[in-house]
PDB file of N, CA, C, O and CB in Angstrom:
ATOM      1  N   TRP A   1       5.917  15.461   1.521  1.00  0.00           N
ATOM      2  CA  TRP A   1       6.872  15.442   0.461  1.00  0.00           C
ATOM      3  C   TRP A   1       7.910  15.881   1.255  1.00  0.00           C
ATOM      4  O   TRP A   1       7.693  16.986   1.753  1.00  0.00           O
ATOM      5  CB  TRP A   1       6.591  16.277  -0.827  1.00  0.00           C
ATOM      6  N   ARG A   2       9.382  15.178   1.644  1.00  0.00           N
ATOM      7  CA  ARG A   2      10.294  15.620   2.336  1.00  0.00           C
ATOM      8  C   ARG A   2      11.357  16.976   1.788  1.00  0.00           C
ATOM      9  O   ARG A   2      10.889  17.078   0.654  1.00  0.00           O
ATOM     10  CB  ARG A   2      10.926  14.418   2.578  1.00  0.00           C
ATOM     11  N   ILE A   3      11.921  17.532   1.820  1.00  0.00           N
ATOM     12  CA  ILE A   3      12.331  18.365   1.270  1.00  0.00           C
ATOM     13  C   ILE A   3      13.663  18.528   2.618  1.00  0.00           C
ATOM     14  O   ILE A   3      13.327  18.562   3.801  1.00  0.00           O
ATOM     15  CB  ILE A   3      11.138  19.498   0.837  1.00  0.00           C
ATOM     16  N   GLY A   4      14.997  18.605   2.228  1.00  0.00           N
ATOM     17  CA  GLY A   4      15.790  18.999   3.008  1.00  0.00           C
ATOM     18  C   GLY A   4      17.619  18.946   1.964  1.00  0.00           C
ATOM     19  O   GLY A   4      17.815  18.846   0.753  1.00  0.00           O
ATOM     20  N   TRP A   5      18.673  19.073   3.207  1.00  0.00           N
ATOM     21  CA  TRP A   5      19.542  19.051   2.326  1.00  0.00           C
ATOM     22  C   TRP A   5      20.914  18.475   3.177  1.00  0.00           C
ATOM     23  O   TRP A   5      20.837  18.472   4.405  1.00  0.00           O
ATOM     24  CB  TRP A   5      19.601  20.485   1.639  1.00  0.00           C
ATOM     25  N   ALA A   6      21.664  18.184   2.785  1.00  0.00           N
ATOM     26  CA  ALA A   6      23.105  17.398   3.752  1.00  0.00           C
ATOM     27  C   ALA A   6      24.292  18.031   3.265  1.00  0.00           C
ATOM     28  O   ALA A   6      24.252  18.131   2.038  1.00  0.00           O
ATOM     29  CB  ALA A   6      23.414  15.532   3.489  1.00  0.00           C
ATOM     30  N   ILE A   7      25.582  18.604   3.898  1.00  0.00           N
ATOM     31  CA  ILE A   7      26.838  18.756   3.623  1.00  0.00           C
ATOM     32  C   ILE A   7      27.685  18.284   4.287  1.00  0.00           C
ATOM     33  O   ILE A   7      28.072  18.847   5.312  1.00  0.00           O
ATOM     34  CB  ILE A   7      27.111  19.718   3.528  1.00  0.00           C
ATOM     35  N   ALA A   8      28.222  17.036   3.827  1.00  0.00           N
ATOM     36  CA  ALA A   8      29.641  16.180   3.927  1.00  0.00           C
ATOM     37  C   ALA A   8      29.709  15.883   3.214  1.00  0.00           C
ATOM     38  O   ALA A   8      29.265  15.959   2.068  1.00  0.00           O
ATOM     39  CB  ALA A   8      30.038  15.261   4.581  1.00  0.00           C
ATOM     40  N   PRO A   9      31.012  14.953   4.369  1.00  0.00           N
ATOM     41  CA  PRO A   9      32.112  14.452   2.953  1.00  0.00           C
ATOM     42  C   PRO A   9      31.210  13.491   2.409  1.00  0.00           C
ATOM     43  O   PRO A   9      30.134  13.065   2.827  1.00  0.00           O
ATOM     44  CB  PRO A   9      33.858  13.594   3.323  1.00  0.00           C
ATOM     45  N   ALA A  10      32.098  13.160   1.050  1.00  0.00           N
ATOM     46  CA  ALA A  10      31.884  12.019   0.049  1.00  0.00           C
ATOM     47  C   ALA A  10      31.368  10.365   0.943  1.00  0.00           C
ATOM     48  O   ALA A  10      30.463   9.530   0.942  1.00  0.00           O
ATOM     49  CB  ALA A  10      33.602  11.853  -0.867  1.00  0.00           C
ATOM     50  N   VAL A  11      32.310  10.597   1.430  1.00  0.00           N
ATOM     51  CA  VAL A  11      32.434   8.923   2.103  1.00  0.00           C
ATOM     52  C   VAL A  11      30.548   9.429   3.008  1.00  0.00           C
ATOM     53  O   VAL A  11      29.409   9.428   2.542  1.00  0.00           O
ATOM     54  CB  VAL A  11      34.605   8.504   3.800  1.00  0.00           C
ATOM     55  N   ILE A  12      30.783   9.580   3.601  1.00  0.00           N
ATOM     56  CA  ILE A  12      29.297   9.953   4.624  1.00  0.00           C
ATOM     57  C   ILE A  12      28.504  10.795   3.599  1.00  0.00           C
ATOM     58  O   ILE A  12      27.382  10.911   4.090  1.00  0.00           O
ATOM     59  CB  ILE A  12      29.606  11.071   6.316  1.00  0.00           C
ATOM     60  N   ALA A  13      28.543  11.405   2.472  1.00  0.00           N
ATOM     61  CA  ALA A  13      26.801  12.134   1.684  1.00  0.00           C
ATOM     62  C   ALA A  13      26.632  10.323   0.598  1.00  0.00           C
ATOM     63  O   ALA A  13      25.513   9.976   0.218  1.00  0.00           O
ATOM     64  CB  ALA A  13      27.197  14.552  -0.087  1.00  0.00           C
ATOM     65  N   SER A  14      27.503   9.716   0.381  1.00  0.00           N
ATOM     66  CA  SER A  14      26.755   8.615  -0.269  1.00  0.00           C
ATOM     67  C   SER A  14      26.544   7.681   1.054  1.00  0.00           C
ATOM     68  O   SER A  14      25.856   6.757   0.618  1.00  0.00           O
ATOM     69  CB  SER A  14      27.646   7.839  -1.624  1.00  0.00           C
ATOM     70  N   ALA A  15      26.748   7.466   2.277  1.00  0.00           N
ATOM     71  CA  ALA A  15      26.191   6.193   2.870  1.00  0.00           C
ATOM     72  C   ALA A  15      24.405   6.995   2.800  1.00  0.00           C
ATOM     73  O   ALA A  15      23.455   6.263   2.520  1.00  0.00           O
ATOM     74  CB  ALA A  15      27.066   5.675   4.829  1.00  0.00           C
ATOM     75  N   ILE A  16      24.157   8.652   3.115  1.00  0.00           N
ATOM     76  CA  ILE A  16      23.139   8.978   3.321  1.00  0.00           C
ATOM     77  C   ILE A  16      22.327   9.091   2.016  1.00  0.00           C
ATOM     78  O   ILE A  16      21.096   9.085   2.039  1.00  0.00           O
ATOM     79  CB  ILE A  16      23.261   9.973   4.056  1.00  0.00           C
ATOM     80  N   LYS A  17      23.139   9.211   0.718  1.00  0.00           N
ATOM     81  CA  LYS A  17      22.072   8.922  -0.288  1.00  0.00           C
ATOM     82  C   LYS A  17      21.698   7.493  -0.170  1.00  0.00           C
ATOM     83  O   LYS A  17      20.656   7.428  -0.823  1.00  0.00           O
ATOM     84  CB  LYS A  17      22.526   9.239  -1.748  1.00  0.00           C
ATOM     85  N   ASN A  18      21.959   6.300   0.298  1.00  0.00           N
ATOM     86  CA  ASN A  18      22.121   5.019  -0.121  1.00  0.00           C
ATOM     87  C   ASN A  18      20.723   4.730   1.172  1.00  0.00           C
ATOM     88  O   ASN A  18      19.777   3.953   1.046  1.00  0.00           O
ATOM     89  CB  ASN A  18      24.004   4.228   0.013  1.00  0.00           C
ATOM     90  N   ILE A  19      21.009   5.586   2.277  1.00  0.00           N
ATOM     91  CA  ILE A  19      19.686   4.817   3.531  1.00  0.00           C
ATOM     92  C   ILE A  19      18.417   5.797   3.184  1.00  0.00           C
ATOM     93  O   ILE A  19      17.344   5.541   3.732  1.00  0.00           O
ATOM     94  CB  ILE A  19      20.180   5.046   5.755  1.00  0.00           C
ATOM     95  N   HIS A  20      18.528   7.120   2.122  1.00  0.00           N
ATOM     96  CA  HIS A  20      17.860   7.559   1.418  1.00  0.00           C
ATOM     97  C   HIS A  20      16.902   6.929   0.535  1.00  0.00           C
ATOM     98  O   HIS A  20      15.679   7.066   0.540  1.00  0.00           O
ATOM     99  CB  HIS A  20      18.482   8.100   1.006  1.00  0.00           C
ATOM    100  N   VAL A  21      17.617   6.224  -0.219  1.00  0.00           N
ATOM    101  CA  VAL A  21      16.911   5.393  -1.509  1.00  0.00           C
ATOM    102  C   VAL A  21      16.255   4.119  -0.759  1.00  0.00           C
ATOM    103  O   VAL A  21      15.280   3.455  -1.112  1.00  0.00           O
ATOM    104  CB  VAL A  21      18.184   4.809  -2.853  1.00  0.00           C
ATOM    105  N   LYS A  22      16.964   3.994   0.221  1.00  0.00           N
ATOM    106  CA  LYS A  22      15.969   2.308   1.053  1.00  0.00           C
ATOM    107  C   LYS A  22      15.260   2.753   1.312  1.00  0.00           C
ATOM    108  O   LYS A  22      14.343   2.036   0.910  1.00  0.00           O
ATOM    109  CB  LYS A  22      16.258   1.304   2.340  1.00  0.00           C
ATOM    110  N   LEU A  23      14.699   3.832   1.932  1.00  0.00           N
ATOM    111  CA  LEU A  23      14.066   4.703   2.729  1.00  0.00           C
ATOM    112  C   LEU A  23      12.639   5.185   2.078  1.00  0.00           C
ATOM    113  O   LEU A  23      11.529   5.051   2.595  1.00  0.00           O
ATOM    114  CB  LEU A  23      15.032   5.839   2.987  1.00  0.00           C
ATOM    115  N   THR A  24      12.903   5.689   1.005  1.00  0.00           N
ATOM    116  CA  THR A  24      12.198   5.988   0.072  1.00  0.00           C
ATOM    117  C   THR A  24      11.634   4.930  -0.993  1.00  0.00           C
ATOM    118  O   THR A  24      10.465   4.879  -1.375  1.00  0.00           O
ATOM    119  CB  THR A  24      12.863   6.859  -0.415  1.00  0.00           C
ATOM    120  N   ASP A  25      12.557   4.198  -1.350  1.00  0.00           N
ATOM    121  CA  ASP A  25      12.163   3.247  -2.272  1.00  0.00           C
ATOM    122  C   ASP A  25      11.611   1.945  -2.501  1.00  0.00           C
ATOM    123  O   ASP A  25      11.214   1.324  -3.487  1.00  0.00           O
ATOM    124  CB  ASP A  25      12.809   3.166  -2.664  1.00  0.00           C
ATOM    125  N   SER A  26      11.782   1.590  -0.460  1.00  0.00           N
ATOM    126  CA  SER A  26      10.982   0.089  -0.731  1.00  0.00           C
ATOM    127  C   SER A  26       9.547   0.359   0.058  1.00  0.00           C
ATOM    128  O   SER A  26       9.293   1.267   0.851  1.00  0.00           O
ATOM    129  CB  SER A  26      11.951  -1.504   0.070  1.00  0.00           C
ATOM    130  N   ALA A  27       8.901  -0.445  -0.291  1.00  0.00           N
ATOM    131  CA  ALA A  27       7.747  -0.921   0.329  1.00  0.00           C
ATOM    132  C   ALA A  27       7.544  -0.532   1.923  1.00  0.00           C
ATOM    133  O   ALA A  27       8.624  -0.626   2.506  1.00  0.00           O
ATOM    134  CB  ALA A  27       7.783  -2.402   0.138  1.00  0.00           C
ATOM    135  N   PRO A  28       6.776  -0.239   2.544  1.00  0.00           N
ATOM    136  CA  PRO A  28       6.530   0.361   4.243  1.00  0.00           C
ATOM    137  C   PRO A  28       6.207  -0.883   4.700  1.00  0.00           C
ATOM    138  O   PRO A  28       5.373  -1.564   4.103  1.00  0.00           O
ATOM    139  CB  PRO A  28       5.173   1.628   4.670  1.00  0.00           C
ATOM    140  N   ALA A  29       6.890  -1.351   5.910  1.00  0.00           N
ATOM    141  CA  ALA A  29       6.806  -2.876   6.371  1.00  0.00           C
ATOM    142  C   ALA A  29       5.187  -3.188   6.708  1.00  0.00           C
ATOM    143  O   ALA A  29       4.755  -4.339   6.656  1.00  0.00           O
ATOM    144  CB  ALA A  29       7.849  -3.156   7.874  1.00  0.00           C
ATOM    145  N   PRO A  30       4.413  -2.141   7.028  1.00  0.00           N
ATOM    146  CA  PRO A  30       3.173  -3.138   7.141  1.00  0.00           C
ATOM    147  C   PRO A  30       2.560  -3.310   5.936  1.00  0.00           C
ATOM    148  O   PRO A  30       1.548  -3.990   6.101  1.00  0.00           O
ATOM    149  CB  PRO A  30       2.088  -2.701   8.088  1.00  0.00           C
ATOM    150  N   PHE A  31       2.777  -2.887   4.394  1.00  0.00           N
ATOM    151  CA  PHE A  31       2.766  -3.496   3.294  1.00  0.00           C
ATOM    152  C   PHE A  31       3.177  -4.831   2.834  1.00  0.00           C
ATOM    153  O   PHE A  31       2.573  -5.611   2.097  1.00  0.00           O
ATOM    154  CB  PHE A  31       3.231  -2.855   2.763  1.00  0.00           C
ATOM    155  N   GLN A  32       4.517  -4.964   3.509  1.00  0.00           N
ATOM    156  CA  GLN A  32       5.390  -6.153   3.066  1.00  0.00           C
ATOM    157  C   GLN A  32       4.463  -7.576   3.997  1.00  0.00           C
ATOM    158  O   GLN A  32       4.150  -8.683   3.561  1.00  0.00           O
ATOM    159  CB  GLN A  32       7.399  -5.825   3.676  1.00  0.00           C
ATOM    160  N   GLU A  33       4.262  -7.056   5.193  1.00  0.00           N
ATOM    161  CA  GLU A  33       3.018  -8.074   6.196  1.00  0.00           C
ATOM    162  C   GLU A  33       2.380  -8.167   4.903  1.00  0.00           C
ATOM    163  O   GLU A  33       2.731  -8.647   3.826  1.00  0.00           O
ATOM    164  CB  GLU A  33       1.836  -7.293   7.777  1.00  0.00           C
ATOM    165  N   ALA A  34       1.529  -7.679   5.238  1.00  0.00           N
ATOM    166  CA  ALA A  34       0.503  -7.635   4.117  1.00  0.00           C
ATOM    167  C   ALA A  34       0.418  -7.791   2.763  1.00  0.00           C
ATOM    168  O   ALA A  34      -0.355  -7.113   2.086  1.00  0.00           O
ATOM    169  CB  ALA A  34       0.101  -6.772   4.117  1.00  0.00           C
ATOM    170  N   ALA A  35       1.288  -8.789   2.216  1.00  0.00           N
ATOM    171  CA  ALA A  35       1.687  -9.174   1.057  1.00  0.00           C
ATOM    172  C   ALA A  35       1.858 -10.394   0.876  1.00  0.00           C
ATOM    173  O   ALA A  35       1.364 -11.117   0.010  1.00  0.00           O
ATOM    174  CB  ALA A  35       2.605  -8.660   0.742  1.00  0.00           C
ATOM    175  N   LEU A  36       2.875 -10.747   2.055  1.00  0.00           N
ATOM    176  CA  LEU A  36       3.160 -12.115   3.209  1.00  0.00           C
ATOM    177  C   LEU A  36       1.733 -12.637   3.177  1.00  0.00           C
ATOM    178  O   LEU A  36       1.449 -13.588   2.449  1.00  0.00           O
ATOM    179  CB  LEU A  36       3.717 -11.656   5.107  1.00  0.00           C
ATOM    180  N   THR A  37       0.916 -12.099   3.872  1.00  0.00           N
ATOM    181  CA  THR A  37       0.016 -12.302   4.364  1.00  0.00           C
ATOM    182  C   THR A  37      -0.803 -12.656   3.440  1.00  0.00           C
ATOM    183  O   THR A  37      -1.491 -13.654   3.655  1.00  0.00           O
ATOM    184  CB  THR A  37      -0.263 -11.507   5.055  1.00  0.00           C
ATOM    185  N   ALA A  38      -0.914 -12.097   2.456  1.00  0.00           N
ATOM    186  CA  ALA A  38      -2.431 -12.073   0.911  1.00  0.00           C
ATOM    187  C   ALA A  38      -1.063 -13.879   0.133  1.00  0.00           C
ATOM    188  O   ALA A  38      -1.574 -14.902  -0.322  1.00  0.00           O
ATOM    189  CB  ALA A  38      -2.395  -9.164  -1.124  1.00  0.00           C
ATOM    190  N   PHE A  39       0.182 -13.716   0.219  1.00  0.00           N
ATOM    191  CA  PHE A  39       0.735 -15.140  -0.116  1.00  0.00           C
ATOM    192  C   PHE A  39       0.436 -16.629   0.490  1.00  0.00           C
ATOM    193  O   PHE A  39       0.482 -17.791   0.087  1.00  0.00           O
ATOM    194  CB  PHE A  39       2.006 -15.007   0.096  1.00  0.00           C
ATOM    195  N   ARG A  40       0.087 -15.898   1.744  1.00  0.00           N
ATOM    196  CA  ARG A  40      -0.204 -17.283   2.620  1.00  0.00           C
ATOM    197  C   ARG A  40      -1.339 -17.796   2.658  1.00  0.00           C
ATOM    198  O   ARG A  40      -1.465 -19.012   2.802  1.00  0.00           O
ATOM    199  CB  ARG A  40       0.014 -17.218   3.927  1.00  0.00           C
ATOM    200  N   SER A  41      -2.801 -16.647   2.489  1.00  0.00           N
ATOM    201  CA  SER A  41      -3.638 -17.226   2.614  1.00  0.00           C
ATOM    202  C   SER A  41      -4.601 -18.128   1.227  1.00  0.00           C
ATOM    203  O   SER A  41      -4.146 -18.153   0.083  1.00  0.00           O
ATOM    204  CB  SER A  41      -4.125 -16.321   3.319  1.00  0.00           C
ATOM    205  N   PRO A  42      -5.659 -18.666   1.519  1.00  0.00           N
ATOM    206  CA  PRO A  42      -6.219 -19.704   0.923  1.00  0.00           C
ATOM    207  C   PRO A  42      -6.747 -19.607  -0.177  1.00  0.00           C
ATOM    208  O   PRO A  42      -7.697 -18.885   0.125  1.00  0.00           O
ATOM    209  CB  PRO A  42      -6.950 -20.171   1.531  1.00  0.00           C
ATOM    210  N   PRO A  43      -6.883 -19.862  -1.633  1.00  0.00           N
ATOM    211  CA  PRO A  43      -7.253 -19.088  -2.403  1.00  0.00           C
ATOM    212  C   PRO A  43      -9.168 -18.823  -2.027  1.00  0.00           C
ATOM    213  O   PRO A  43      -9.810 -17.935  -2.589  1.00  0.00           O
ATOM    214  CB  PRO A  43      -6.716 -19.731  -3.850  1.00  0.00           C
ATOM    215  N   GLY A  44      -9.701 -19.668  -1.131  1.00  0.00           N
ATOM    216  CA  GLY A  44     -10.941 -19.670  -0.724  1.00  0.00           C
ATOM    217  C   GLY A  44     -11.457 -18.285  -0.288  1.00  0.00           C
ATOM    218  O   GLY A  44     -12.550 -17.804  -0.587  1.00  0.00           O
ATOM    219  N   PHE A  45     -10.316 -17.618   0.608  1.00  0.00           N
ATOM    220  CA  PHE A  45     -10.544 -16.216   1.527  1.00  0.00           C
ATOM    221  C   PHE A  45     -10.565 -15.521  -0.063  1.00  0.00           C
ATOM    222  O   PHE A  45     -11.665 -15.400  -0.604  1.00  0.00           O
ATOM    223  CB  PHE A  45      -8.991 -15.573   2.984  1.00  0.00           C
ATOM    224  N   PHE A  46      -9.374 -15.088  -0.762  1.00  0.00           N
ATOM    225  CA  PHE A  46      -9.636 -14.202  -1.842  1.00  0.00           C
ATOM    226  C   PHE A  46     -11.111 -14.055  -2.869  1.00  0.00           C
ATOM    227  O   PHE A  46     -11.510 -13.123  -3.568  1.00  0.00           O
ATOM    228  CB  PHE A  46      -8.549 -14.550  -2.640  1.00  0.00           C
ATOM    229  N   GLU A  47     -11.680 -15.434  -2.587  1.00  0.00           N
ATOM    230  CA  GLU A  47     -13.231 -15.798  -3.168  1.00  0.00           C
ATOM    231  C   GLU A  47     -14.142 -15.279  -2.314  1.00  0.00           C
ATOM    232  O   GLU A  47     -15.254 -14.915  -2.695  1.00  0.00           O
ATOM    233  CB  GLU A  47     -13.615 -17.365  -3.297  1.00  0.00           C
ATOM    234  N   ALA A  48     -13.653 -15.190  -0.838  1.00  0.00           N
ATOM    235  CA  ALA A  48     -14.922 -14.698  -0.371  1.00  0.00           C
ATOM    236  C   ALA A  48     -15.190 -13.396  -0.089  1.00  0.00           C
ATOM    237  O   ALA A  48     -16.242 -12.837   0.224  1.00  0.00           O
ATOM    238  CB  ALA A  48     -15.224 -15.257   0.628  1.00  0.00           C
ATOM    239  N   LEU A  49     -13.347 -12.728  -0.350  1.00  0.00           N
ATOM    240  CA  LEU A  49     -13.164 -11.003  -0.517  1.00  0.00           C
ATOM    241  C   LEU A  49     -13.951 -10.583  -1.168  1.00  0.00           C
ATOM    242  O   LEU A  49     -14.606  -9.589  -0.853  1.00  0.00           O
ATOM    243  CB  LEU A  49     -12.021 -10.395  -1.095  1.00  0.00           C
ATOM    244  N   ARG A  50     -14.178 -11.589  -2.855  1.00  0.00           N
ATOM    245  CA  ARG A  50     -14.394 -10.942  -3.735  1.00  0.00           C
ATOM    246  C   ARG A  50     -15.911 -10.886  -3.748  1.00  0.00           C
ATOM    247  O   ARG A  50     -16.511 -10.176  -4.555  1.00  0.00           O
ATOM    248  CB  ARG A  50     -13.719 -11.382  -4.793  1.00  0.00           C
ATOM    249  N   ALA A  51     -16.423 -11.514  -2.998  1.00  0.00           N
ATOM    250  CA  ALA A  51     -17.914 -11.932  -2.931  1.00  0.00           C
ATOM    251  C   ALA A  51     -18.469 -11.016  -1.995  1.00  0.00           C
ATOM    252  O   ALA A  51     -19.646 -10.772  -2.260  1.00  0.00           O
ATOM    253  CB  ALA A  51     -18.198 -13.455  -2.468  1.00  0.00           C
ATOM    254  N   VAL A  52     -18.088 -10.497  -1.118  1.00  0.00           N
ATOM    255  CA  VAL A  52     -18.312  -9.103  -0.270  1.00  0.00           C
ATOM    256  C   VAL A  52     -17.481  -7.691  -0.707  1.00  0.00           C
ATOM    257  O   VAL A  52     -17.479  -6.591  -0.155  1.00  0.00           O
ATOM    258  CB  VAL A  52     -17.835  -9.429   1.309  1.00  0.00           C
ATOM    259  N   LYS A  53     -16.964  -8.037  -1.595  1.00  0.00           N
ATOM    260  CA  LYS A  53     -16.537  -6.311  -2.265  1.00  0.00           C
ATOM    261  C   LYS A  53     -17.664  -6.612  -3.273  1.00  0.00           C
ATOM    262  O   LYS A  53     -18.000  -5.438  -3.432  1.00  0.00           O
ATOM    263  CB  LYS A  53     -14.553  -5.858  -3.158  1.00  0.00           C
ATOM    264  N   LYS A  54     -18.279  -7.120  -3.863  1.00  0.00           N
ATOM    265  CA  LYS A  54     -19.508  -7.723  -4.529  1.00  0.00           C
ATOM    266  C   LYS A  54     -20.469  -6.997  -3.991  1.00  0.00           C
ATOM    267  O   LYS A  54     -20.787  -5.886  -4.416  1.00  0.00           O
ATOM    268  CB  LYS A  54     -19.780  -9.217  -4.340  1.00  0.00           C
ATOM    269  N   THR A  55     -21.010  -7.587  -2.998  1.00  0.00           N
ATOM    270  CA  THR A  55     -21.907  -7.528  -2.491  1.00  0.00           C
ATOM    271  C   THR A  55     -21.836  -5.560  -1.822  1.00  0.00           C
ATOM    272  O   THR A  55     -22.542  -4.602  -2.136  1.00  0.00           O
ATOM    273  CB  THR A  55     -21.896  -8.929  -1.534  1.00  0.00           C
ATOM    274  N   VAL A  56     -21.059  -5.632  -1.174  1.00  0.00           N
ATOM    275  CA  VAL A  56     -21.216  -4.091  -0.934  1.00  0.00           C
ATOM    276  C   VAL A  56     -20.588  -2.651  -2.608  1.00  0.00           C
ATOM    277  O   VAL A  56     -20.213  -1.543  -2.227  1.00  0.00           O
ATOM    278  CB  VAL A  56     -19.939  -3.927   0.804  1.00  0.00           C
ATOM    279  N   LEU A  57     -20.589  -2.825  -3.558  1.00  0.00           N
ATOM    280  CA  LEU A  57     -20.517  -2.573  -4.292  1.00  0.00           C
ATOM    281  C   LEU A  57     -22.283  -1.853  -4.990  1.00  0.00           C
ATOM    282  O   LEU A  57     -22.923  -0.834  -5.252  1.00  0.00           O
ATOM    283  CB  LEU A  57     -19.727  -3.603  -4.622  1.00  0.00           C
ATOM    284  N   LEU A  58     -22.290  -3.352  -4.973  1.00  0.00           N
ATOM    285  CA  LEU A  58     -24.073  -3.452  -5.361  1.00  0.00           C
ATOM    286  C   LEU A  58     -24.713  -3.058  -5.133  1.00  0.00           C
ATOM    287  O   LEU A  58     -25.537  -2.836  -6.020  1.00  0.00           O
ATOM    288  CB  LEU A  58     -24.814  -4.103  -5.259  1.00  0.00           C
ATOM    289  N   ALA A  59     -25.104  -2.418  -3.334  1.00  0.00           N
ATOM    290  CA  ALA A  59     -25.542  -2.045  -2.078  1.00  0.00           C
ATOM    291  C   ALA A  59     -25.237  -0.476  -2.627  1.00  0.00           C
ATOM    292  O   ALA A  59     -26.182   0.191  -3.049  1.00  0.00           O
ATOM    293  CB  ALA A  59     -24.689  -2.764  -0.601  1.00  0.00           C
ATOM    294  N   SER A  60     -24.137  -0.032  -2.604  1.00  0.00           N
ATOM    295  CA  SER A  60     -23.754   1.722  -2.606  1.00  0.00           C
ATOM    296  C   SER A  60     -24.477   1.984  -4.009  1.00  0.00           C
ATOM    297  O   SER A  60     -25.242   2.949  -4.024  1.00  0.00           O
ATOM    298  CB  SER A  60     -21.711   2.263  -2.646  1.00  0.00           C
ATOM    299  N   ASN A  61     -24.318   1.176  -5.308  1.00  0.00           N
ATOM    300  CA  ASN A  61     -24.901   1.495  -6.435  1.00  0.00           C
ATOM    301  C   ASN A  61     -26.426   1.956  -6.358  1.00  0.00           C
ATOM    302  O   ASN A  61     -26.876   2.954  -6.923  1.00  0.00           O
ATOM    303  CB  ASN A  61     -24.725   0.398  -7.243  1.00  0.00           C
ATOM    304  N   LYS A  62     -27.210   0.984  -5.495  1.00  0.00           N
ATOM    305  CA  LYS A  62     -28.302   0.940  -5.466  1.00  0.00           C
ATOM    306  C   LYS A  62     -28.619   2.100  -4.642  1.00  0.00           C
ATOM    307  O   LYS A  62     -29.713   2.663  -4.689  1.00  0.00           O
ATOM    308  CB  LYS A  62     -28.709  -0.230  -5.148  1.00  0.00           C
ATOM    309  N   CYS A  63     -27.508   2.507  -3.773  1.00  0.00           N
ATOM    310  CA  CYS A  63     -28.370   3.579  -2.976  1.00  0.00           C
ATOM    311  C   CYS A  63     -27.541   5.059  -4.003  1.00  0.00           C
ATOM    312  O   CYS A  63     -28.110   6.088  -4.369  1.00  0.00           O
ATOM    313  CB  CYS A  63     -27.979   3.517  -0.709  1.00  0.00           C
ATOM    314  N   TYR A  64     -26.753   4.846  -4.130  1.00  0.00           N
ATOM    315  CA  TYR A  64     -26.243   6.044  -5.588  1.00  0.00           C
ATOM    316  C   TYR A  64     -27.900   6.574  -6.576  1.00  0.00           C
ATOM    317  O   TYR A  64     -28.369   7.670  -6.882  1.00  0.00           O
ATOM    318  CB  TYR A  64     -24.817   4.738  -7.196  1.00  0.00           C
ATOM    319  N   ILE A  65     -28.366   5.070  -6.807  1.00  0.00           N
ATOM    320  CA  ILE A  65     -29.168   5.553  -7.758  1.00  0.00           C
ATOM    321  C   ILE A  65     -30.535   6.018  -7.389  1.00  0.00           C
ATOM    322  O   ILE A  65     -31.336   6.714  -8.012  1.00  0.00           O
ATOM    323  CB  ILE A  65     -29.246   4.645  -8.665  1.00  0.00           C
ATOM    324  N   CYS A  66     -30.598   5.438  -6.180  1.00  0.00           N
ATOM    325  CA  CYS A  66     -31.999   5.614  -5.040  1.00  0.00           C
ATOM    326  C   CYS A  66     -31.867   7.430  -5.032  1.00  0.00           C
ATOM    327  O   CYS A  66     -32.867   8.080  -5.337  1.00  0.00           O
ATOM    328  CB  CYS A  66     -31.661   4.637  -2.900  1.00  0.00           C
ATOM    329  N   VAL A  67     -30.921   7.947  -4.762  1.00  0.00           N
ATOM    330  CA  VAL A  67     -30.153   9.529  -4.287  1.00  0.00           C
ATOM    331  C   VAL A  67     -30.717  10.197  -5.834  1.00  0.00           C
ATOM    332  O   VAL A  67     -31.464  11.175  -5.855  1.00  0.00           O
ATOM    333  CB  VAL A  67     -27.799   9.531  -4.000  1.00  0.00           C
ATOM    334  N   LEU A  68     -30.327   9.637  -6.853  1.00  0.00           N
ATOM    335  CA  LEU A  68     -30.058  10.415  -7.526  1.00  0.00           C
ATOM    336  C   LEU A  68     -31.948  10.098  -8.551  1.00  0.00           C
ATOM    337  O   LEU A  68     -32.196  10.548  -9.669  1.00  0.00           O
ATOM    338  CB  LEU A  68     -28.296  10.126  -8.160  1.00  0.00           C
ATOM    339  N   THR A  69     -32.428   9.674  -8.121  1.00  0.00           N
ATOM    340  CA  THR A  69     -33.539   9.311  -8.199  1.00  0.00           C
ATOM    341  C   THR A  69     -34.984   9.883  -7.940  1.00  0.00           C
ATOM    342  O   THR A  69     -35.972   9.176  -8.141  1.00  0.00           O
ATOM    343  CB  THR A  69     -33.360   8.565  -7.708  1.00  0.00           C
TER     344      THR A  69
END
């Protein structure tokens, strides 16, 4: 949480508000880079990623079941 305040003439307060909106409502640069990389990746990348995710989830599920029994 970011809490703060400023007292300034209307022109400067308006500029502060514009900067604040851009900083808090925009996606961080690393997320933008990740999205761009995802858009540029071939479909095979996502199929391989999905397979790895499924394997990890299945392995963790088996391990969880072992702990419960």
